C-alpha positions in Angstrom: -17.5 55.2 -16.5 -18.7 58.4 -14.4 -15.8 59.5 -13.2 -15.0 59.9 -17.0 -18.4 61.3 -18.8 -17.9 64.2 -15.7 -14.2 64.7 -17.1 -16.2 65.2 -20.0 -18.6 67.0 -18.8 -15.6 69.3 -17.7 -13.9 70.0 -20.9 -16.8 70.8 -22.9 -17.8 73.4 -20.7 -14.2 74.9 -20.3 -13.9 74.3 -24.1 -17.2 76.4 -24.6 -16.4 78.8 -22.3 -13.1 79.6 -24.0 -14.6 79.6 -27.5 -17.6 82.1 -26.2 -15.3 84.6 -24.0 -13.3 84.6 -27.1 -16.1 85.9 -29.5 -17.8 88.0 -26.6 -14.0 89.5 -25.9 -13.8 90.7 -30.0 -17.3 91.6 -29.8 -16.9 94.0 -26.8 -13.6 95.7 -28.1 -15.3 95.9 -31.7 -18.2 97.6 -29.5 -16.1 99.3 -27.4 -13.6 101.0 -30.7 -16.7 102.0 -32.7 -19.1 103.7 -29.3 -15.7 105.4 -28.8 -15.0 106.5 -32.3 -18.9 107.6 -32.8 -18.8 109.5 -29.3 -16.1 111.1 -30.5 -17.9 112.0 -33.6 -20.4 113.5 -31.5 -18.0 115.2 -29.4 -16.6 116.8 -32.3 -19.6 118.2 -34.0 -20.4 119.8 -30.5 -17.2 121.4 -30.8 -16.9 122.7 -34.0 -20.6 124.4 -33.7 -19.3 126.0 -30.5 -15.9 126.8 -32.2 -18.6 128.7 -35.3 -20.4 130.3 -32.2 -17.5 131.9 -31.2 -16.4 132.8 -34.4 -19.7 134.3 -35.6 -20.5 136.4 -32.4 -16.8 138.1 -32.5 -15.7 135.8 -29.4 -12.8 134.4 -31.1 -10.8 135.8 -28.0 -12.1 133.3 -26.0 -11.5 130.2 -28.1 -8.7 129.0 -26.2 -11.0 129.2 -22.9 -13.6 127.3 -24.7 -10.9 124.5 -25.6 -9.6 124.2 -22.7 -12.7 124.0 -20.7 -13.5 120.6 -23.5 -10.3 118.9 -20.9 -12.5 118.4 -18.7 -14.9 116.1 -19.9 -15.1 112.8 -19.0 -12.7 110.0 -20.8 -10.9 113.2 -22.4 -7.3 112.9 -21.9 -6.3 115.7 -24.5 -8.0 117.8 -27.3 -6.6 120.4 -29.5 -7.2 121.6 -33.0 -5.5 122.1 -36.0 -6.4 124.0 -38.6 -4.5 123.8 -42.6 -1.9 125.8 -44.4 -5.4 128.1 -46.2 -6.6 128.9 -42.9 -3.3 129.7 -41.8 -2.4 132.0 -44.6 -6.1 133.5 -43.9 -5.6 134.6 -39.9 -2.2 133.8 -39.3 -0.2 130.9 -38.0 -0.8 129.8 -34.7 1.6 127.3 -33.4 -0.8 125.5 -30.9 -2.8 125.0 -34.4 -0.2 122.9 -36.1 0.0 119.0 -37.0 1.1 117.2 -34.7 1.8 113.8 -35.4 1.4 112.1 -39.0 -2.6 111.3 -37.7 -3.2 115.1 -38.0 -0.9 115.1 -41.1 -2.8 112.1 -42.7 -6.5 113.5 -42.1 -5.5 117.2 -43.5 -4.0 115.6 -46.5 -7.4 112.7 -46.5 -10.5 114.4 -45.1 -11.2 111.3 -43.4 -11.4 110.5 -39.8 -8.3 108.7 -38.9 -7.5 106.6 -35.2 -5.1 104.8 -33.8 -5.4 102.5 -30.5 -2.8 102.1 -27.5 -3.8 99.3 -25.4 -2.3 98.0 -22.4 -2.7 95.7 -19.6 -4.0 98.1 -17.6 -4.8 101.5 -19.8 -6.2 101.9 -22.7 -6.5 104.9 -24.9 -7.7 105.8 -28.2 -5.9 109.0 -30.4 -8.3 110.3 -32.5 -9.1 112.9 -35.1 -11.8 114.2 -37.0 -11.8 116.6 -40.0 -13.3 120.0 -40.1 -15.2 120.4 -43.6 -16.5 123.1 -45.3 -20.5 122.4 -45.0 -23.5 124.9 -45.3 -25.7 123.8 -42.3 -27.8 125.1 -39.6 -27.8 128.4 -42.5 -24.1 129.2 -41.6 -21.9 128.6 -44.3 -18.3 128.9 -44.1 -17.1 130.0 -47.6 -18.5 133.6 -46.8 -15.6 133.8 -44.1 -13.1 131.5 -45.5 -11.1 131.4 -48.6 -12.3 127.5 -49.5 -14.9 125.8 -51.3 -18.2 123.1 -50.7 -16.1 119.9 -48.8 -12.8 121.4 -48.3 -10.9 119.9 -45.1 -10.1 123.7 -43.5 -8.7 122.3 -40.2 -9.8 119.3 -37.7 -10.4 117.9 -33.7 -8.1 116.0 -32.1 -8.1 113.9 -29.0 -7.0 111.1 -26.2 -10.0 109.3 -25.2 -9.7 106.8 -22.1 -11.1 103.8 -23.1 -9.8 101.5 -20.0 -13.5 102.6 -18.3 -15.1 100.5 -21.0 -12.9 97.5 -21.5 -13.2 97.3 -17.9 -17.0 97.0 -17.7 -16.6 94.7 -21.1 -13.9 92.1 -19.1 -16.5 92.4 -16.2 -19.0 90.7 -18.2 -16.6 88.3 -20.0 -15.7 87.1 -16.6 -19.4 86.4 -15.6 -20.1 84.4 -19.3 -17.5 81.0 -17.8 -18.8 81.7 -13.9 -22.1 81.4 -15.2 -21.4 78.7 -17.8 -19.8 76.0 -15.4 -22.2 77.0 -12.7 -24.9 75.9 -15.4 -23.3 72.7 -16.8 -22.1 71.4 -12.8 -26.1 72.2 -11.9 -27.1 70.5 -14.8 -25.1 67.2 -14.0 -26.0 67.6 -10.1 -29.1 66.9 -11.5 -28.8 64.1 -13.8 -26.3 62.5 -12.1 -28.3 60.0 -10.3 -29.5 59.1 -13.5 -26.0 59.3 -14.6 -24.8 56.7 -11.9 -27.6 54.4 -12.7 -26.6 54.3 -16.4 -23.0 54.0 -15.8 -23.7 51.1 -13.4 -25.8 48.8 -16.0 -23.3 50.4 -19.0 -20.4 49.1 -16.7 -21.4 45.4 -16.0 -23.5 45.3 -19.6 -19.5 46.0 -20.2 -18.2 43.1 -17.5 -21.0 40.7 -19.0 -19.6 40.9 -22.6 -16.0 40.3 -22.0 -17.2 37.2 -19.9 -19.5 36.4 -22.8 -16.3 36.4 -25.2 -14.9 34.3 -22.3 -17.5 31.7 -22.7 -19.3 32.8 -19.3 -22.4 34.3 -20.0 -23.7 35.6 -16.7 -26.5 37.8 -15.9 -26.0 41.4 -15.3 -28.0 42.9 -12.3 -30.6 45.4 -12.4 -30.1 48.8 -10.1 -32.6 50.9 -8.8 -34.3 53.4 -9.9 -34.1 52.2 -13.6 -36.4 53.7 -16.0 -38.8 51.3 -18.0 -36.7 51.4 -21.3 -33.7 50.6 -19.1 -35.0 47.7 -17.6 -36.8 46.2 -20.7 -33.5 46.7 -22.1 -31.6 44.4 -19.7 -34.5 41.8 -19.3 -33.7 41.7 -23.7 -30.1 41.3 -22.4 -30.4 38.8 -19.5 -32.3 36.7 -21.9 -30.1 36.4 -24.3 -27.3 35.7 -22.0 -29.2 32.9 -20.7 -30.3 31.7 -24.2 -26.7 31.8 -25.1 -25.4 29.8 -21.9 -27.7 26.9 -23.1 -27.1 26.6 -26.3 -23.6 26.5 -25.7 -23.3 24.3 -23.1 -26.4 21.9 -25.0 -23.5 22.2 -28.0 -20.2 21.7 -26.2 -21.9 18.7 -24.7 -22.5 16.6 -27.2 -19.8 17.5 -29.2 -17.7 16.7 -26.4 -19.7 13.6 -26.1 -19.3 13.1 -29.8 -15.8 12.7 -29.5 -15.8 11.7 -26.0 -13.9 14.0 -24.5 -15.5 14.4 -20.6 -16.4 18.1 -19.8 -14.1 21.4 -18.5 -15.7 23.7 -17.3 -12.7 25.8 -16.6 -12.5 26.0 -20.8 -14.1 28.3 -23.2 -16.7 26.0 -24.7 -17.5 28.4 -27.6 -13.3 28.0 -28.4 -13.5 24.2 -27.4 -16.6 23.3 -29.9 -14.6 25.3 -32.7 -11.9 23.4 -32.1 -14.1 20.3 -31.9 -16.2 21.4 -35.2 -13.2 21.9 -37.3 -11.4 18.6 -35.7 -14.8 16.5 -37.0 -14.8 18.4 -40.7 -11.1 17.1 -41.0 -12.2 13.9 -39.6 -14.6 13.2 -41.9 -12.5 14.3 -45.2 -10.3 12.0 -43.8 -12.7 9.4 -43.6 -13.9 9.8 -46.6 -10.4 9.5 -48.4 -9.2 6.3 -46.5 -12.6 4.6 -47.7 -11.2 4.9 -51.4 -7.5 3.9 -50.3 -6.7 0.6 -52.1 -4.6 -0.9 -49.2 -4.1 -0.5 -45.9 -0.4 0.9 -46.2 -2.1 3.8 -47.9 -4.5 4.4 -45.0 -1.3 4.1 -42.5 0.7 6.6 -44.9 -2.9 9.0 -44.2 -2.9 8.4 -40.7 1.2 9.1 -40.2 0.6 12.7 -42.1 -2.4 13.8 -40.0 -0.3 13.3 -37.0 2.8 15.0 -39.0 1.3 17.8 -40.1 -2.3 18.4 -38.2 -0.7 18.1 -34.7 3.5 18.4 -35.7 4.3 15.0 -34.1 7.7 14.4 -35.2 8.2 11.0 -33.6 6.3 8.1 -33.8 5.9 4.6 -35.3 3.1 2.0 -36.0 3.6 -1.8 -35.2 1.0 -4.4 -36.1 1.1 -7.4 -33.3 -0.3 -11.0 -33.6 -0.6 -12.0 -30.3 -1.7 -15.6 -32.1 1.4 -16.0 -34.0 3.6 -14.1 -31.6 4.9 -11.9 -34.5 5.7 -7.8 -35.2 5.6 -6.1 -37.9 6.8 -2.4 -38.1 4.9 -1.0 -40.3 5.8 3.1 -40.7 8.5 4.5 -38.6 9.1 8.3 -38.6 12.2 9.9 -36.6 13.6 6.6 -36.3 13.1 6.9 -32.6 11.7 2.9 -31.8 13.4 2.8 -28.5 12.0 -0.5 -27.5 12.4 -2.5 -30.5 15.3 -4.6 -30.0 13.7 -5.5 -26.4 9.7 -6.7 -28.3 10.5 -7.4 -31.9 11.0 -11.2 -31.3 9.3 -11.4 -28.4 5.9 -8.9 -29.2 4.1 -11.0 -25.9 6.0 -8.2 -23.9 4.9 -4.8 -25.3 2.9 -3.7 -21.8 0.3 -1.9 -24.8 -0.8 -5.1 -26.4 -0.1 -7.1 -23.7 -3.0 -5.1 -21.2 -4.6 -3.9 -24.3 -4.4 -0.4 -22.7 -3.2 3.2 -23.6 1.0 3.2 -21.6 1.8 6.9 -20.9 5.8 7.6 -19.4 5.8 9.4 -16.1 8.0 11.6 -14.8 9.9 8.9 -12.8 9.4 6.6 -16.6 9.5 2.8 -16.5 5.9 3.1 -17.1 6.9 0.3 -19.0 10.1 -1.2 -18.6 11.5 -2.1 -22.2 11.3 2.0 -23.0 14.9 2.4 -21.8 15.4 6.0 -22.8 15.4 7.6 -19.4 15.6 11.3 -21.0 12.5 10.6 -23.6 8.8 10.8 -22.7 6.5 8.0 -24.7 2.5 7.4 -25.3 1.4 4.0 -26.2 -2.0 4.1 -27.7 -3.2 0.2 -28.3 -6.5 -0.5 -30.5 -7.8 -3.7 -32.1 -7.4 -4.6 -35.8 -9.3 -8.0 -35.6 -9.6 -10.8 -33.0 -5.6 -11.1 -32.8 -4.3 -8.1 -34.4 -3.6 -5.5 -32.4 -2.3 -1.6 -33.7 0.5 -0.2 -31.3 1.5 3.5 -32.0 4.0 4.4 -30.1 4.9 8.4 -29.9 8.2 9.6 -28.6 8.9 13.5 -27.1 11.7 15.4 -26.1 9.6 17.0 -23.0 7.2 16.5 -20.9 5.5 19.4 -22.9 5.0 17.6 -25.7 3.7 14.7 -23.7 1.4 17.1 -22.4 -0.4 18.7 -25.5 -0.6 14.9 -27.1 -2.3 14.0 -23.6 -4.6 16.9 -24.3 -5.5 16.6 -28.1 -5.9 12.5 -27.2 -9.4 12.3 -28.0 -8.5 13.8 -31.3 -6.2 11.7 -32.2 -8.1 8.1 -31.2 -10.8 10.1 -33.6 -8.4 9.3 -36.1 -7.4 5.8 -35.1 -10.5 4.9 -34.5 -11.9 5.8 -37.9 -9.1 3.8 -39.4 -9.1 1.0 -37.9 -12.2 -0.7 -39.9 -11.0 0.5 -43.1 -7.8 -1.0 -41.6 -9.5 -4.2 -40.4 -11.7 -4.0 -43.9 -8.1 -4.4 -45.8 -6.4 -6.5 -43.5 -9.7 -8.9 -43.9 -9.7 -9.0 -48.1 -5.7 -9.3 -47.4 -6.6 -12.5 -45.8 -8.9 -13.2 -48.4 -6.5 -12.9 -50.9 -3.9 -14.8 -49.0 -6.5 -18.0 -48.5 -7.3 -17.7 -52.4 -3.4 -18.2 -52.9 -2.7 -20.9 -50.8 -2.9 -24.8 -50.3 -6.0 -25.4 -47.7 -3.8 -29.4 -46.9 0.0 -27.6 -46.6 -0.4 -24.1 -46.3 2.1 -22.8 -49.1 1.7 -20.9 -52.4 -0.9 -22.7 -54.4 -0.5 -22.7 -58.7 -3.3 -19.3 -58.5 -0.9 -17.7 -56.7 2.1 -18.6 -58.9 0.2 -17.1 -62.2 0.0 -13.6 -60.7 3.0 -13.5 -58.8 5.0 -14.1 -62.0 3.4 -11.6 -63.7 6.1 -9.3 -61.4 8.2 -11.6 -60.6 9.3 -12.4 -64.2 9.8 -8.2 -65.5 11.6 -7.6 -62.5 13.8 -10.3 -63.1 14.9 -9.3 -66.4 15.1 -5.5 -65.4 17.0 -6.4 -62.5 18.8 -9.1 -63.9 19.2 -11.7 -62.0 18.6 -15.6 -62.0 15.8 -17.9 -60.9 16.1 -21.6 -60.2 13.4 -23.9 -61.1 13.1 -26.8 -59.1 10.3 -28.8 -59.8 10.0 -32.0 -57.0 7.6 -34.8 -57.0 7.3 -37.4 -54.5 8.7 -41.1 -55.0 5.8 -43.9 -54.5 3.0 -41.4 -53.3 0.1 -43.4 -54.4 1.7 -46.2 -52.3 1.3 -44.2 -49.6 -2.3 -43.5 -50.0 -3.1 -47.1 -51.3 -1.2 -49.0 -48.3 -1.5 -46.4 -45.6 -4.8 -44.3 -46.2 -5.3 -40.7 -47.1 -4.8 -39.0 -44.0 -1.3 -40.1 -44.2 -0.5 -39.1 -47.2 -1.5 -36.1 -46.3 0.9 -36.1 -43.4 3.3 -37.4 -45.6 2.7 -34.0 -47.7 3.0 -31.8 -44.6 6.1 -33.3 -43.9 7.1 -31.9 -47.1 6.0 -28.6 -47.0 7.2 -28.1 -43.0 11.2 -29.8 -44.6 11.0 -27.0 -47.1 10.0 -23.5 -45.5 12.6 -24.9 -43.2 15.6 -25.8 -45.9 15.1 -22.7 -48.7 15.6 -18.8 -48.2 12.5 -16.8 -46.5 12.7 -15.1 -50.1 12.1 -18.3 -52.0 9.0 -18.9 -52.8 6.9 -22.6 -52.3 4.1 -23.3 -54.1 2.0 -26.8 -53.8 1.9 -27.2 -57.6 -0.6 -30.0 -57.9 -0.7 -33.5 -56.1 2.7 -35.0 -55.0 4.1 -31.8 -57.6 6.1 -29.2 -55.3 7.8 -26.4 -57.2 10.4 -24.0 -55.6 11.4 -20.6 -57.3 15.0 -19.8 -56.1 15.0 -16.3 -56.6 18.3 -13.9 -57.3 20.2 -17.8 -57.0 23.9 -17.2 -57.9 24.1 -20.1 -60.2 23.3 -23.2 -60.9 25.2 -25.1 -59.2 23.8 -22.9 -55.9 21.1 -24.5 -57.6 21.6 -28.1 -57.1 23.2 -27.5 -53.7 19.8 -26.3 -52.6 18.1 -29.1 -54.6 20.0 -31.9 -52.7 19.9 -30.5 -49.3 15.9 -31.1 -50.0 16.2 -34.3 -51.4 18.7 -36.0 -48.7 16.7 -34.1 -45.7 13.1 -35.7 -47.1 15.0 -39.3 -47.4 16.3 -38.9 -44.1 13.2 -37.8 -42.4 11.7 -40.8 -40.7 7.4 -39.8 -40.4 5.2 -41.7 -37.6 2.2 -43.8 -39.3 1.0 -45.8 -36.5 1.4 -47.9 -33.4 5.3 -46.7 -33.9 6.0 -47.2 -37.6 8.4 -45.0 -38.8 7.9 -44.2 -42.8 10.7 -42.8 -45.0 9.6 -41.3 -48.4 12.1 -40.1 -51.0 11.8 -37.2 -53.8 13.1 -36.5 -57.5 13.4 -33.2 -58.6 14.1 -31.6 -61.6 16.1 -28.2 -62.3 15.8 -25.6 -64.6 17.0 -22.4 -64.9 15.9 -18.6 -65.7 16.8 -16.6 -68.3 19.6 -19.5 -68.5 16.9 -22.0 -70.7 14.3 -19.4 -71.1 12.6 -16.0 -71.0 9.7 -17.4 -70.4 8.9 -19.1 -66.7 6.1 -21.6 -68.1 8.6 -23.1 -70.4 11.3 -23.3 -67.8 9.1 -25.1 -65.7 8.3 -27.6 -68.5 12.0 -28.1 -69.1 12.1 -28.4 -64.9 9.5 -31.1 -65.8 11.3 -32.9 -68.3 14.8 -33.2 -66.0 12.1 -34.4 -63.3 11.3 -37.1 -65.4 14.4 -38.6 -66.3 15.2 -38.1 -62.7 12.7 -40.3 -61.7 13.4 -43.0 -65.2 17.0 -43.1 -63.7 16.0 -45.1 -60.5 14.1 -42.0 -58.3 15.8 -40.4 -55.2 17.8 -37.5 -57.8 18.1 -34.0 -59.0 18.6 -33.8 -62.1 19.7 -30.5 -64.5 17.8 -29.7 -67.7 20.4 -30.1 -70.4 18.8 -28.4 -73.9 19.7 -32.4 -75.7 17.2 -34.0 -73.0 13.7 -34.4 -75.0 11.9 -31.4 -75.6 9.0 -30.2 -74.0 7.0 -29.5 -77.2 7.2 -32.9 -78.1 6.1 -33.7 -74.6 3.0 -31.9 -74.0 
């Protein structure tokens, strides 16, 4: 900074010197010119008086000697007298008194003084002509001797003046001005140099400290020696400010990072880091408010997926739910189709390292961190989060390069904040689903109950009508079930019902719906069955498996039971599911009346359900 100020001083000094020198040169030239003209006019008055005296004293024969003597005057290089036409007519024409140039002619015409300046590098001349007019002066009246009127121009006095000496005197003055100014500036700079050094050092220290502060490093500045009291007070305030900034920024950074579970990194700008944390906390707060209003866990998963995609720019990830108690894995959300370990763990979820260890699983440069992630040209990061006691959310991120993986690792605290905020809401929805499922399940068999049928049919029937598919309704009843309870007790009766439930689950398709309708009655909805013949095949298969099944009673005793089944078809028999069920009940009644252990298809000529109910 000191050098910069020095250069500024020099530039200012040179500029001022140039301006003042130019003004001085102009004034010197102008004054020299005015002075020369004035001197020439004074000299011409003296000459005119001398010529008048020669004329009055009748000494005109000595005029030439007088004129020649004038050229000896200092700085006059040439001198001559010219006459106008009227004087030449009166006294005769003389060649030496004729006008020599245009200046002489112009003066005789106008009666005004004319001059011309001739400047060269080392020599300057002034050519000047001054008119000689008819005037009454000192008792001398030119009219007495000349045929002229008052104010007429009788002639003129012409001369050349050497102005070099005057010019040189002016230039010497002009040369002296810049020298004195430069000396003055240097003297001022030298006098204030010590103060300037101190201020320059303070300024540089302030500048460095502010640059550090912009990067989150708040440093005090040292005190140079010899500072003024005002500068010391200024530096005290600045250092106090830096200390306050440092303590505040560090405290905010620690608390924010502690809040989100991030370790303190002294290499990172705490201001920028805190700004990012506050922004993410703001987004997290908004995210939390939104998921609290979501109706299902699927909505929460979709919202979390949008955060990963839009905020963090992740392109490939999968959400999985793994139930360790049931050893069941469900793919909830898949973005990018890069679930490379799916075929390994889908049927054996206990192989998932993240679910088994309850810890994050991170790909390394050598891969094989998880032996079931077999894609060698990809990197992965799996996060395990407990949703409930036995259910874990596994989020599998996949990346094309290590830089993308490092980016996730850098943002992992923010990512887990969103996941951890989601987990309680997902658990609530999970428990609500489980509670709803328990309300729709039979406590003994685990099958759907009559209430589920009432609710589910509100969606199923419109769908069947819209998509034009059939539903086979099987109404099953255990033959002579009361006798089992009476002979063996209710515990064996419950066992018989459980065995029937198992056979039904194993016999029908996963898309079919099994319902415990009441007591020993069951309903099976064969959804989207092709024909009634296919429905009859399934019904007879169930009947045969039940009749062939042996149930342990006690002490090695075996028990076999049979069932009767009534079949009705939707919408062939009716567009009302309730009517179809009643029709199946009529067919069931017919099967029992015909000896039980039978499957009967409802026929319209059978007893009307209206007659029965």
